[in-house]
N, C-alpha and C positions, 0 to 999 in steps of 0.2 A: 761309327761312333761320332763323326763330325756333325751329325744332325742333332745330337744332344745339346751342345752349346747353343745352337741356333734356337732350338725349342725352349731352352731355359731362358734365353734373352727375350724371346717373344712372350713367354709367360710372365716374366718379371715386368715387362713393359705394360702389359694389360692389367696385372695385379696393381701396379702403381697408379694406373689411371682410375681403376675402380675404387681404390682405397688410398687416396693421396696422403692422409694423415699417418698411415702405417708404412708409407714408402720410405725407403732409405734415401737420404739426401746427402750430397757431397758438400762439405764445407769448403770455403775458399782458402783454407789453411791446410798446411801439411807439416810434417815434422821430420827431423833428421836426428841422428845420434852423433853429437860432436865430441871429439876428444877433449877432455878437461871441462866440458860444460854439461854433458849428459843430453837429455832431450831438449831440442830447440824447436819452437814453433816458427814456421816460415810462411810468408805470404808471396813468395816468388815462384811457387809451383814445384820447387825441388823437393825431393824426399817422398815420403809416404803420405798420400792424401787422407784426410779425416772424413769419416762418414757418420751420420747420426740419423735417428728416427725422430719424428716430431715430438714425442713425449719426452725424450732426452733433452731436446732443445728447450722446451718449456721448463723442464726441471732445472736446467742450467741458469735460467733467469730467476726462477723462484728461490734457488739456494745460493744465489750470489751474495757476496758480502758488500755489495754496492750500497746497501742501506746505511752502512757505517761510513762516515766521511773519511777520506784518505788524507792524512796529515800532510803528505808531500804535495798532493794536488791542491789542498787549501793554501799551503804556503806559496805555491806557484801562482795561484790566482791572486793572492794579496800582493805579490811582487808585480804582477802584470798590471793590476789596478793602480799601484803606486807609480809605475812608469807612465801609464796613460795620464794620470792626474798631473804628474810633473810636466809632461808634454803640453797638456792643455794650459797649465799655468804659464809656461814659456810663451805660448801663442798669445795669451792675454796681455802679457807684458810687452810683447811686440817684437 
């Protein structure tokens, strides 16, 4: 039976090369279940890695709410712009 995992890995490798768009890809994100928080996405490699196929990746972009402006992000941008403007004004004054 040890030959089966090797054969499966070999078939998966060649299937991915022949049909890259249908290949399962690993995200650089994983998740853990934290007490009091529930599911937590991580980028430190701890926990369960996330995998996806290309069509899911494209769907994630197509269905994103990023077309709607984020009020907190807009507020942060206005604050940063105000800080930069104040610093430039200070430089002009000398």
